[in-house]
C-alpha positions as CSV (number, residue, x, y, z in Angstrom):
1,X,-6.8,16.2,25.6
2,X,-5.9,17.5,22.1
3,X,-8.4,19.7,20.5
4,X,-10.8,17.6,18.4
5,X,-12.8,18.8,15.4
6,X,-16.4,19.7,16.5
7,X,-19.1,19.9,13.8
8,X,-22.5,21.3,14.1
9,X,-25.2,18.7,14.1
10,X,-28.3,18.6,12.0
11,X,-31.3,16.3,12.9
12,X,-33.5,14.6,10.4
13,X,-37.0,13.8,11.7
14,X,-38.3,12.3,8.5
15,X,-37.3,9.4,6.1
16,X,-38.4,7.9,2.9
17,X,-41.9,8.9,1.7
18,X,-42.8,10.9,4.9
19,X,-39.9,13.5,4.1
20,X,-41.2,14.0,0.6
21,X,-45.0,14.4,2.0
22,X,-43.9,17.1,4.7
23,X,-42.2,19.1,2.0
24,X,-44.9,18.4,-0.7
25,X,-42.5,17.3,-3.3
26,X,-45.4,15.9,-5.2
27,X,-46.8,17.6,-8.4
28,X,-49.9,18.6,-6.2
29,X,-50.2,22.2,-5.2
30,X,-48.3,23.3,-2.0
31,X,-51.5,23.8,0.2
32,X,-52.2,22.5,3.5
33,X,-54.8,19.9,2.1
34,X,-52.1,18.6,-0.5
35,X,-49.4,18.2,2.0
36,X,-51.9,16.6,4.7
37,X,-53.0,14.3,1.9
38,X,-49.4,13.2,0.9
39,X,-48.5,12.7,4.5
40,X,-51.7,10.7,5.0
41,X,-50.6,8.4,2.0
42,X,-47.1,8.1,3.2
43,X,-48.0,7.1,6.8
44,X,-50.5,4.7,5.4
45,X,-47.9,3.1,3.4
46,X,-45.7,2.8,6.2
47,X,-48.1,0.9,8.2
48,X,-49.4,3.7,10.6
49,X,-53.1,4.2,11.3
50,X,-54.9,7.3,12.1
51,X,-56.4,7.4,15.4
52,X,-58.8,9.9,16.8
53,X,-60.3,12.9,15.4
54,X,-58.6,15.5,13.3
55,X,-58.4,18.8,15.3
56,X,-58.4,22.2,13.6
57,X,-58.0,25.8,14.9
58,X,-57.4,29.3,13.6
59,X,-54.4,30.8,15.1
60,X,-52.9,34.2,15.0
61,X,-49.0,34.3,15.2
62,X,-47.8,33.3,18.7
63,X,-51.1,31.5,19.7
64,X,-51.4,27.9,20.2
65,X,-54.0,25.1,20.8
66,X,-54.0,22.1,22.9
67,X,-55.3,18.7,22.5
68,X,-55.6,16.1,25.5
69,X,-54.5,12.5,24.4
70,X,-54.7,9.4,26.5
71,X,-52.2,7.1,25.0
72,X,-51.4,3.5,25.6
73,X,-48.1,2.0,25.5
74,X,-46.7,2.1,21.7
75,X,-45.4,4.5,19.2
76,X,-47.5,7.7,18.0
77,X,-47.0,10.2,15.3
78,X,-48.5,13.6,15.7
79,X,-48.6,15.7,12.4
80,X,-49.5,19.6,12.3
81,X,-50.2,21.3,9.1
82,X,-50.5,25.2,8.6
83,X,-52.6,26.9,5.9
84,X,-50.9,29.3,3.5
85,X,-50.4,32.2,6.2
86,X,-48.5,29.9,8.6
87,X,-44.7,29.9,8.0
88,X,-43.6,28.2,11.2
89,X,-45.1,25.6,13.5
90,X,-43.9,24.3,16.9
91,X,-45.2,20.9,18.0
92,X,-44.8,19.7,21.6
93,X,-45.9,16.6,23.4
94,X,-46.2,17.2,27.2
95,X,-46.8,14.5,30.0
96,X,-49.0,14.9,32.9
97,X,-46.4,16.5,35.1
98,X,-46.1,19.2,32.7
99,X,-42.6,18.0,31.3
100,X,-42.1,18.3,27.5
101,X,-41.4,14.6,26.3
102,X,-41.1,15.2,22.7
103,X,-41.0,18.5,20.3
104,X,-39.9,19.6,17.1
105,X,-39.6,23.1,15.7
106,X,-38.3,22.8,12.0
107,X,-39.1,26.3,11.1
108,X,-41.5,24.9,8.3
109,X,-45.2,25.2,7.7
110,X,-45.7,21.7,9.1
111,X,-44.2,19.6,12.0
112,X,-44.1,16.1,12.9
113,X,-43.2,14.4,16.3
114,X,-42.9,10.7,17.1
115,X,-43.3,9.6,20.8
116,X,-43.1,6.1,22.3
117,X,-44.7,5.9,25.9
118,X,-43.8,2.8,27.7
119,X,-47.0,2.7,29.7
120,X,-50.4,4.2,29.5
121,X,-50.7,7.9,30.4
122,X,-52.4,11.1,29.7
123,X,-50.6,13.7,27.5
124,X,-51.2,16.9,25.9
125,X,-50.3,17.8,22.3
126,X,-49.6,21.6,21.6
127,X,-49.5,23.3,18.2
128,X,-48.1,26.8,18.2
129,X,-48.0,29.3,15.3
130,X,-44.6,30.4,15.7
131,X,-44.6,32.7,12.5
132,X,-47.5,33.9,10.7
133,X,-51.2,33.0,11.1
134,X,-54.1,30.8,9.9
135,X,-55.7,27.6,10.1
136,X,-53.8,24.6,11.7
137,X,-54.6,20.8,11.5
138,X,-53.5,18.3,13.8
139,X,-53.7,14.6,13.6
140,X,-52.7,11.5,15.4
141,X,-51.2,8.3,13.9
142,X,-50.2,4.9,15.7
143,X,-47.8,2.2,14.9
144,X,-44.3,1.7,13.8
145,X,-42.9,0.6,17.1
146,X,-39.9,-0.9,15.5
147,X,-37.9,-0.6,12.3
148,X,-38.1,-2.9,9.3
149,X,-40.9,-5.7,8.9
150,X,-44.2,-5.5,7.2
151,X,-43.3,-2.4,5.4
152,X,-43.0,-0.2,8.5
153,X,-40.4,2.4,8.8
154,X,-40.5,4.5,11.9
155,X,-39.4,8.3,12.1
156,X,-35.7,8.2,13.2
157,X,-33.2,10.2,14.6
158,X,-30.1,11.7,12.7
159,X,-28.1,8.6,13.2
160,X,-30.9,6.1,12.1
161,X,-31.9,5.1,15.7
162,X,-35.4,5.1,16.9
163,X,-36.0,8.7,18.4
164,X,-37.7,7.5,22.1
165,X,-37.9,4.3,23.4
166,X,-35.6,2.7,25.8
167,X,-32.3,4.9,26.7
168,X,-33.9,8.3,25.5
169,X,-35.3,11.2,27.6
170,X,-38.7,9.8,27.1
171,X,-38.0,6.5,28.5
172,X,-34.6,6.6,30.3
173,X,-33.0,3.5,31.8
174,X,-32.6,3.0,35.4
175,X,-29.2,3.2,37.4
176,X,-28.8,3.0,41.1
177,X,-26.2,4.1,43.5
178,X,-23.8,1.3,44.0
179,X,-24.7,-0.3,40.6
180,X,-22.7,-0.8,37.3
181,X,-24.5,-1.1,34.2
182,X,-23.3,-1.8,30.4
183,X,-24.8,-0.7,27.0
184,X,-24.0,0.4,23.7
185,X,-24.6,4.0,22.6
186,X,-25.1,3.0,19.0
187,X,-28.5,1.5,20.1
188,X,-29.4,5.2,21.1
189,X,-30.6,8.4,19.3
190,X,-28.5,11.5,18.8
191,X,-30.9,14.0,20.6
192,X,-28.7,15.7,23.1
193,X,-25.5,17.8,23.3
194,X,-23.3,18.6,26.2
195,X,-20.6,21.4,26.6
196,X,-17.9,18.8,26.6
197,X,-19.3,16.5,23.9
198,X,-20.5,18.3,20.8
199,X,-21.3,16.3,17.7
200,X,-23.6,13.9,16.0
201,X,-22.9,11.0,18.2
202,X,-25.8,9.1,19.7
203,X,-26.3,8.7,23.5
204,X,-28.0,6.5,26.2
205,X,-29.9,8.3,29.0
206,X,-30.1,6.9,32.4
207,X,-32.4,8.2,35.4
208,X,-30.5,8.2,38.7
209,X,-32.3,9.0,41.9
210,X,-30.5,10.6,44.9
211,X,-32.1,10.0,48.3
212,X,-30.2,12.6,50.1
213,X,-27.4,15.1,49.6
214,X,-24.5,12.9,48.4
215,X,-21.0,12.9,46.8
216,X,-21.8,11.1,43.6
217,X,-19.0,9.4,41.6
218,X,-19.9,8.4,37.8
219,X,-17.3,6.5,36.0
220,X,-17.4,5.2,32.4
221,X,-15.2,3.1,30.4
222,X,-15.9,2.7,26.8
223,X,-14.4,1.2,23.4
224,X,-14.5,4.9,21.9
225,X,-13.9,8.6,22.6
226,X,-16.9,9.0,25.0
227,X,-18.3,11.6,27.6
228,X,-20.8,11.6,30.5
229,X,-22.9,14.3,31.7
230,X,-25.4,15.0,34.5
231,X,-28.7,16.9,33.7
232,X,-31.3,18.3,36.1
233,X,-34.1,17.7,33.5
234,X,-34.0,15.6,30.4
235,X,-37.1,17.2,28.6
236,X,-37.1,20.4,26.5
237,X,-38.0,23.8,27.8
238,X,-36.5,27.2,28.7
239,X,-33.3,26.7,30.6
240,X,-33.4,22.9,30.4
241,X,-31.9,20.1,28.3
242,X,-33.3,20.5,24.7
243,X,-33.8,17.7,22.2
244,X,-32.7,18.4,18.7
245,X,-35.6,20.3,17.2
246,X,-34.9,19.2,13.6
247,X,-33.0,20.6,10.8
248,X,-30.1,23.0,12.0
249,X,-27.5,23.3,14.8
250,X,-28.5,21.3,18.0
251,X,-28.9,23.4,21.2
252,X,-27.0,22.7,24.4
253,X,-28.3,22.0,27.7
254,X,-27.5,25.3,29.1
255,X,-28.2,25.8,32.5
256,X,-29.5,22.4,32.9
257,X,-26.3,20.7,32.7
258,X,-24.8,20.0,36.2
259,X,-21.4,18.6,35.1
260,X,-19.8,17.0,32.2
261,X,-16.5,15.2,31.4
262,X,-15.0,13.9,28.2
263,X,-11.7,12.4,29.1
264,X,-10.4,11.3,32.5
265,X,-6.7,11.0,31.7
266,X,-7.5,9.1,28.5
267,X,-10.1,9.4,25.8
268,X,-11.7,6.1,26.7
269,X,-12.7,6.8,30.3
270,X,-14.8,9.7,31.9
271,X,-15.3,10.4,35.2
272,X,-17.4,13.0,37.1
273,X,-17.4,13.6,40.9
274,X,-20.3,15.9,42.1
275,X,-22.2,16.7,45.1
276,X,-25.9,16.4,44.4
277,X,-28.9,17.4,46.4
278,X,-31.8,14.9,46.9
279,X,-33.9,14.4,43.7
280,X,-34.1,13.0,40.3
281,X,-31.1,13.3,37.6
282,X,-30.3,12.1,34.3
283,X,-27.2,10.6,33.5
284,X,-26.1,10.7,29.5
285,X,-23.2,8.4,28.1
286,X,-22.5,10.2,25.0
287,X,-19.6,10.3,22.3
288,X,-17.4,12.9,21.1
289,X,-18.0,13.9,17.5
290,X,-19.4,10.8,15.9
291,X,-18.0,8.2,18.1
292,X,-20.2,5.5,19.8
293,X,-20.1,1.8,20.8
294,X,-20.1,-0.3,24.1
295,X,-19.5,1.1,27.6
296,X,-19.9,0.4,31.3
297,X,-21.2,2.9,33.8
298,X,-20.5,2.7,37.5
299,X,-22.5,5.0,40.0
300,X,-21.3,5.3,43.6
301,X,-22.3,7.8,46.5
302,X,-21.3,8.8,49.8
303,X,-22.8,11.2,52.4
304,X,-21.7,14.9,52.5
305,X,-22.6,17.5,54.7
306,X,-25.3,20.1,53.6
307,X,-24.2,23.6,52.8
308,X,-25.7,24.9,56.3
309,X,-23.6,22.2,58.1
310,X,-20.5,23.2,56.1
311,X,-21.1,26.8,57.0
312,X,-21.5,25.9,60.6
313,X,-18.2,23.7,60.8
314,X,-16.3,26.5,58.9
315,X,-13.0,27.0,61.3
316,X,-11.8,30.5,62.2
317,X,-8.8,31.4,60.3
318,X,-5.9,32.8,62.5
319,X,-5.6,36.5,60.9
320,X,-2.0,37.2,59.6
321,X,-0.9,33.5,59.8
322,X,-0.7,31.3,56.6
323,X,-3.3,28.3,56.8
324,X,-2.5,25.1,55.0
325,X,-5.3,23.0,53.5
326,X,-6.3,20.5,50.9
327,X,-9.5,20.5,48.9
328,X,-9.0,17.2,47.0
329,X,-11.2,15.3,49.4
330,X,-14.0,18.0,49.5
331,X,-17.1,18.6,47.4
332,X,-18.6,21.5,45.6
333,X,-21.1,23.1,47.9
334,X,-20.6,26.7,46.9
335,X,-20.4,28.9,43.6
336,X,-18.8,32.2,43.0
337,X,-19.3,35.2,40.7
338,X,-15.9,34.7,38.9
339,X,-13.7,31.8,37.9
340,X,-16.5,30.1,35.8
341,X,-18.7,30.1,39.1
342,X,-15.8,28.1,40.7
343,X,-17.3,24.6,40.3
344,X,-14.3,22.8,42.1
345,X,-14.5,21.4,45.6
346,X,-13.7,24.1,48.2
347,X,-13.0,24.7,51.9
348,X,-14.6,27.7,53.8
349,X,-13.2,29.6,56.8
350,X,-14.5,32.3,58.9
351,X,-13.1,35.6,60.2
352,X,-14.3,38.4,62.3
353,X,-13.5,42.1,62.3
354,X,-14.1,44.3,65.4
355,X,-13.8,47.4,63.4
356,X,-13.8,48.8,59.8
357,X,-10.6,47.3,58.3
358,X,-8.6,46.8,55.2
359,X,-8.6,43.1,54.3
360,X,-6.0,41.3,52.0
361,X,-6.7,37.6,51.4
362,X,-4.2,35.7,49.4
363,X,-4.8,32.2,48.0
364,X,-1.5,30.0,46.8
365,X,-2.6,26.9,44.8
366,X,0.7,25.3,43.6
367,X,-0.9,22.3,41.9
368,X,-4.2,23.7,40.4
369,X,-5.9,26.9,39.2
370,X,-7.7,28.2,42.5
371,X,-10.4,30.8,43.1
372,X,-10.8,33.0,46.2
373,X,-14.0,34.6,47.4
374,X,-15.5,36.3,50.5
375,X,-19.1,36.3,51.6
376,X,-20.8,38.2,54.2
377,X,-23.4,35.3,54.9
378,X,-21.8,31.7,54.4
379,X,-24.9,30.1,52.6
380,X,-26.0,33.1,50.6
381,X,-24.2,33.6,47.1
382,X,-25.6,37.0,46.7
383,X,-23.7,38.2,49.9
384,X,-20.5,37.9,48.0
385,X,-18.3,40.9,48.4
386,X,-15.2,40.1,46.3
387,X,-14.0,37.3,44.1
388,X,-10.7,36.8,42.3
389,X,-9.3,33.9,40.1
390,X,-5.9,34.8,38.9
391,X,-3.8,37.7,40.2
392,X,-0.1,37.1,39.5
393,X,-0.8,33.6,37.9
394,X,-3.1,30.8,37.9
395,X,-1.6,29.4,40.9
396,X,-2.3,32.6,43.0
397,X,-5.4,34.6,43.7
398,X,-5.9,37.7,45.9
399,X,-8.8,39.8,47.2
400,X,-8.4,43.5,48.5
401,X,-11.4,45.2,50.2
402,X,-12.4,47.5,53.0
403,X,-15.1,45.8,55.0
404,X,-17.1,47.0,57.9
405,X,-17.0,45.3,61.4
406,X,-18.6,41.7,61.3
407,X,-18.2,38.2,60.7
408,X,-17.1,37.2,57.1
409,X,-16.4,33.8,55.2
410,X,-13.5,33.2,52.9
411,X,-13.6,30.4,50.3
412,X,-10.6,28.5,48.8
413,X,-12.1,27.1,45.7
414,X,-11.2,25.6,42.3
415,X,-11.5,27.2,38.7
416,X,-13.1,24.0,37.2
417,X,-14.6,20.7,38.5
418,X,-11.4,18.9,38.6
419,X,-9.4,21.7,40.1
420,X,-8.4,20.7,43.6
421,X,-5.4,20.0,45.8
422,X,-3.3,21.7,48.5
423,X,-3.5,25.4,49.2
424,X,-2.2,28.0,51.6
425,X,-4.6,30.7,52.5
426,X,-3.6,34.1,54.5
427,X,-5.9,36.8,55.6
428,X,-4.3,40.0,56.9
429,X,-6.5,43.0,58.4
430,X,-5.4,46.5,59.2
431,X,-7.4,49.5,60.4
432,X,-9.2,51.4,57.5
433,X,-6.7,54.5,57.9
434,X,-3.6,52.1,57.9
435,X,-1.5,50.6,60.8
436,X,1.8,51.9,59.6
437,X,4.7,49.9,57.8
438,X,8.4,50.6,57.1
439,X,8.5,53.2,54.4
440,X,5.5,55.0,55.5
441,X,7.4,58.0,55.9
442,X,10.6,59.9,54.7
443,X,12.2,59.0,57.9
444,X,12.1,55.1,57.3
445,X,12.0,55.2,53.6
446,X,13.0,51.7,52.1
447,X,16.1,51.5,50.0
448,X,15.6,51.0,46.3
449,X,18.6,49.3,44.5
450,X,19.4,50.8,41.0
451,X,20.7,48.5,38.4
452,X,19.7,46.9,35.1
453,X,19.9,43.5,36.6
454,X,18.4,44.3,40.1
455,X,15.4,42.4,41.3
456,X,12.3,44.6,41.3
457,X,11.2,45.5,44.8
458,X,7.8,44.2,46.2
459,X,5.5,46.7,47.5
460,X,2.3,46.5,49.3
461,X,0.0,49.3,50.5
462,X,-2.3,47.4,52.6
463,X,-1.4,48.6,56.0
464,X,0.4,51.9,54.6
465,X,-1.0,55.3,56.0
466,X,-1.7,58.4,53.9
467,X,1.4,60.6,54.9
468,X,2.6,62.5,51.7
469,X,0.7,64.2,49.1
470,X,1.8,64.0,45.5
471,X,1.0,66.9,43.1
472,X,0.0,65.0,40.0
473,X,-2.8,62.7,41.6
474,X,-3.6,60.7,44.7
475,X,-5.3,63.0,47.4
476,X,-6.8,62.5,50.7
477,X,-7.2,58.9,52.2
478,X,-4.7,57.4,49.6
479,X,-2.0,55.1,51.4
480,X,1.5,55.7,50.2
481,X,4.9,54.4,50.4
482,X,8.4,56.2,50.3
483,X,11.7,54.7,48.7
484,X,15.3,56.2,48.8
485,X,17.5,56.1,45.9
486,X,21.2,56.9,46.3
487,X,22.8,58.3,43.2
488,X,26.4,58.4,42.7
489,X,27.0,59.5,39.2
490,X,24.8,61.9,36.9
491,X,22.2,60.1,34.8
492,X,18.7,59.5,33.9
493,X,16.7,58.0,36.7
494,X,13.9,55.9,35.4
495,X,11.5,54.3,37.9
496,X,9.0,51.6,36.5
497,X,6.3,49.3,37.8
498,X,6.3,46.1,36.2
499,X,3.3,44.9,38.1
500,X,0.1,45.9,40.0
501,X,-2.5,43.6,41.5
502,X,-6.2,43.5,40.2
503,X,-7.3,45.8,43.0
504,X,-4.8,48.7,41.9
505,X,-5.6,48.2,38.5
506,X,-9.3,48.3,39.0
507,X,-9.0,51.6,41.0
508,X,-6.9,53.7,38.6
509,X,-3.4,52.3,39.1
510,X,-0.6,54.3,41.0
511,X,0.7,57.8,41.2
512,X,4.6,58.1,41.5
513,X,6.8,61.3,42.3
514,X,10.5,61.7,42.2
515,X,11.7,64.4,44.7
516,X,15.3,65.8,45.8
517,X,13.9,66.5,49.4
518,X,11.3,64.7,51.4
519,X,8.7,65.7,54.0
520,X,7.4,69.2,53.9
521,X,9.8,70.1,51.0
522,X,8.8,67.5,48.8
523,X,6.3,69.8,46.7
524,X,9.0,72.3,46.1
525,X,11.6,69.8,45.0
526,X,9.6,67.8,42.7
527,X,11.6,66.5,39.7
528,X,9.0,64.3,38.1
529,X,5.4,63.1,38.9
530,X,3.3,60.8,36.8
531,X,-0.1,59.1,37.2
532,X,0.4,55.5,35.9
533,X,-2.7,54.0,34.8
534,X,-3.3,50.2,34.4
535,X,-1.4,48.9,31.3
536,X,0.8,52.1,31.3
537,X,4.5,51.0,30.3
538,X,5.8,54.4,30.7
539,X,8.4,55.4,33.3
540,X,8.6,58.2,35.8
541,X,12.0,59.8,34.7
542,X,14.2,62.6,35.8
543,X,17.9,63.5,35.1
544,X,19.6,63.6,38.3
545,X,23.1,64.4,39.8
546,X,24.9,62.6,42.7
547,X,22.7,62.8,45.8
548,X,19.9,61.3,47.6
549,X,16.4,61.2,46.0
550,X,13.1,59.9,47.0
551,X,10.1,58.0,45.2
552,X,6.8,58.5,46.6
553,X,4.5,55.7,45.6
554,X,0.7,56.7,46.0
555,X,-2.6,55.0,45.4
556,X,-4.6,56.6,42.8
557,X,-7.9,56.5,44.5
558,X,-8.9,56.9,48.1
559,X,-9.3,53.7,50.2
560,X,-7.6,51.8,47.3
561,X,-4.6,49.4,48.1
562,X,-2.8,46.3,47.0
563,X,0.6,44.9,46.1
564,X,3.1,45.9,43.2
565,X,6.8,45.9,42.1
566,X,9.0,48.9,41.8
567,X,12.2,49.0,39.7
568,X,14.8,51.7,39.4
569,X,17.6,52.2,36.7
570,X,20.1,54.9,36.1
571,X,20.9,55.4,32.3
572,X,24.4,57.0,31.3
573,X,23.0,60.3,30.1
574,X,26.6,61.3,28.9
575,X,26.6,58.7,26.3
576,X,23.2,59.9,25.2
577,X,24.2,63.4,25.1
578,X,27.4,62.7,23.2
579,X,25.3,60.9,20.6
580,X,23.0,63.8,20.3
581,X,25.8,66.1,19.7
582,X,26.9,63.9,16.7
583,X,23.6,64.1,15.0
584,X,23.8,64.8,11.3
585,X,21.9,67.9,10.0
586,X,19.0,67.0,7.6
587,X,18.4,69.2,4.3
588,X,14.9,69.3,3.3
589,X,14.3,67.8,-0.1
590,X,17.5,65.8,-0.2
591,X,17.8,61.9,0.2
592,X,20.3,60.6,2.8
593,X,21.7,57.1,2.8
594,X,22.9,55.2,5.9
595,X,23.3,51.9,7.7
596,X,22.5,51.4,11.4
597,X,25.1,49.6,13.3
598,X,26.7,49.4,16.6
599,X,25.2,50.0,20.2
600,X,21.7,50.6,21.1
601,X,21.3,53.8,23.1
602,X,17.9,55.0,22.6
603,X,14.4,53.5,22.9
604,X,11.0,54.5,21.5
605,X,7.3,54.2,22.4
606,X,6.6,52.1,19.2
607,X,8.4,49.3,17.3
608,X,8.8,47.1,20.2
609,X,10.8,49.8,22.0
610,X,13.1,50.1,19.2
611,X,15.8,48.4,21.1
612,X,18.3,48.1,17.9
613,X,21.0,50.4,16.8
614,X,20.1,53.7,15.6
615,X,21.4,56.9,13.6
616,X,20.4,60.3,14.7
617,X,19.8,63.5,12.5
618,X,19.1,66.9,13.4
619,X,16.0,68.8,11.9
620,X,15.8,72.6,12.5
621,X,12.4,74.4,11.8
622,X,12.5,78.2,11.7
623,X,8.8,78.4,12.0
624,X,5.8,76.1,12.4
625,X,6.0,73.8,9.4
626,X,4.5,70.6,7.9
627,X,6.9,67.8,7.9
628,X,7.2,64.6,6.1
629,X,9.9,62.1,7.2
630,X,10.3,59.0,5.2
631,X,12.8,55.9,6.0
632,X,12.9,53.0,3.6
633,X,14.8,49.7,4.1
634,X,17.2,49.0,1.0
635,X,18.0,45.4,2.1
636,X,15.6,42.8,2.8
637,X,15.2,41.6,6.5
638,X,15.7,45.1,7.9
639,X,12.5,46.5,9.4
640,X,13.1,50.2,10.0
641,X,11.4,52.5,12.4
642,X,11.6,56.3,12.8
643,X,10.7,58.8,15.7
644,X,11.1,62.3,16.7
645,X,12.1,64.2,19.7
646,X,12.1,67.8,20.7
647,X,14.9,67.0,23.3
648,X,17.4,64.5,22.0
649,X,18.2,62.7,25.4
650,X,14.8,63.0,26.9
651,X,12.2,60.3,25.9
652,X,9.4,62.2,27.5
653,X,9.8,64.8,24.5
654,X,8.9,62.2,21.8
655,X,6.6,63.8,19.2
656,X,5.9,60.9,16.8
657,X,6.9,57.4,16.3
658,X,6.0,55.0,13.5
659,X,7.2,51.5,12.8
660,X,5.3,50.3,9.4
661,X,3.5,52.5,7.0
662,X,3.6,50.9,3.5
663,X,4.9,47.5,4.9
664,X,7.6,46.6,7.2
665,X,10.4,48.1,5.0
666,X,8.7,51.7,5.0
667,X,7.8,54.2,7.8
668,X,6.4,57.8,7.4
669,X,6.0,60.5,10.1
670,X,3.9,63.3,8.6
671,X,2.6,66.2,10.6
672,X,2.6,70.0,11.6
673,X,5.5,70.9,14.2
674,X,6.3,74.0,16.1
675,X,9.5,75.9,15.4
676,X,12.4,74.2,17.0
677,X,15.5,72.0,16.7
678,X,14.3,68.1,16.5
679,X,16.2,65.0,16.6
680,X,15.2,62.3,14.1
681,X,16.0,58.7,15.1
682,X,16.3,55.9,12.5
683,X,16.2,52.6,14.5
684,X,14.8,49.2,14.1
685,X,11.9,47.1,15.2
686,X,12.6,45.5,18.5
687,X,16.0,44.2,19.3
688,X,19.0,43.1,16.8
689,X,17.3,44.9,13.7
690,X,19.8,46.8,11.6
691,X,20.6,47.4,8.1
692,X,20.9,49.9,5.2
693,X,18.3,52.6,4.4
694,X,17.4,55.8,3.0
695,X,16.0,58.9,4.6
696,X,14.1,61.8,3.1
697,X,12.8,65.0,4.8
698,X,10.3,67.5,3.2
699,X,9.4,70.7,5.0
700,X,6.3,72.9,3.9
701,X,4.0,75.5,5.2
702,X,2.0,74.4,8.2
703,X,-1.5,73.3,7.4
704,X,-0.7,72.7,3.7
705,X,0.1,69.0,4.0
706,X,-1.8,65.7,5.0
707,X,-3.1,65.0,8.3
708,X,-0.9,63.6,11.0
709,X,0.2,59.9,10.5
710,X,-1.2,58.0,13.2
711,X,0.9,55.9,15.4
712,X,0.2,52.0,14.7
713,X,-0.1,49.6,17.6
714,X,3.4,48.3,18.6
715,X,4.1,44.8,17.4
716,X,5.3,42.1,19.6
717,X,8.6,40.6,18.3
């Protein structure tokens, strides 16, 4: 469905002379007495008659008083007025079951509620001093059951329909399973709002009784952009559906809403398929935005197993083997802590562990957005151990956990109510210390292919043991894998990790080390070692000569494991070194002009990696100095970048990188730097960005200039 404009709705309880009376728009002083007198005159003019005594009570802020009322069938108006110290009154009508059937909180020192019971009953009217304190007066009026005629004008909802009456929360219409009904939402009132149908459209409310746990299907067809939703309770109250309280934004149903659907493949159809326990529910036919009109609503149901029965029937999954299934004919009986509580239908399976184990469960859902979670006790939501929605994509979810011996339940679920279809679920288990895999030691290290076009190698620490220690992280009980790299020419070896799954990201990432020899000599032959935290796009790099090297990949934390991809490239360091030797000397205080063109040889930490042609300059500092470098484009369309390295061919020695300073045509580096020879790179943002520029270098005594120019966040191309 295309996004539609959603506007906040505002209710209006008062019309005509009554509206004027409640805000005391007459010339009389704005006192409780004058406002009550104005309301008395207005209600009398509309044909309403005051019934019963006038009740008064002195209330402190937050206090309330209750007046029991025996009401016959018909329409009643309850009016509450506060003295000068009252700033806000809340007025509520509650039935004999303790359910709120009408209420208003317009944040004014007076309130009015209209309620039309369909039969005789005992009710209770409550007036509460929400803000301020003082005397509160409460009166009851009867009449105005219908609009028009004999000078009567009933209090109405925001769309002009009668608030209350048939098809409202106070008097819902009946619908039974197996029945199709028809109606017209324009005959209802705009009192409710749902998560999928915000707006000012009127609605019709039905009461549905479910005799036992059933899979209920509600399908509507309408001549407008409609929606249907199910509520546990249609009355107001904390955590329940709330009627519009008066002027201001209308509240949503919150946790009271069970299910909601706007469009079922087209805007004139809506459909809900929901498992419901025995009880009474409210089904609402509403409109999107301001839409309304005729509709038909059909309700059907079929028996479904209870949650306990689903748990008892859960098949045992075969560990290490893919299990095929389909959730499209299942029901939603369980919820999860992730995936918006996983309201889709699900399948549940059981597995047993004989010892403490590393468990890796993977769910593949090719046609829908799936969710995966594990519980210790099938029917108890609070026994959930782990939950995952998306790992590699919306079509895959994965859970990694170390679990003690015992029985467990794994759920293949859906992200949304309509998310269902075929799936593949696999659960693998390994001892807590690992069982050993290919690549666990230097002797059986896995080969790692070098090349810019090489496909990244898939790695999985699930069953790996802790065999090799890395000097820059990891530690005891951290599984590791070893890869072998055969180098034939001198170059810069760059090892990167394009992907880590959620379990690794949540446990500090990975640690990677490049060594010349492996085994016991690894620590003495380490060429590079780096801890790669989640989101770190850096590489582990080392200049290497022809020979055999090893890359050790370790988990950052004990007992952490998961999947990752590893990639290796060998850069031609000779071409870099040749370009470095051609760097032009910079003279402080002098402006240099140039044009970037040719090949892209060097990259940077900012400017979208600066994958454009670059020019190199050499800056010599005899002592620690304050340096200001400024590059400015002299042609529109060229977005320059500037960066500084202590070692020209080594990207790990980058000291500063700036893309934009004063707009996209200017970049400035300004900071104090130690004595030494630096290489200044004039490059371009991202790829294919080149053109003419001017460059100026200024050098002064350290500490005398401005503070360091901060590195901006790299922009996306």
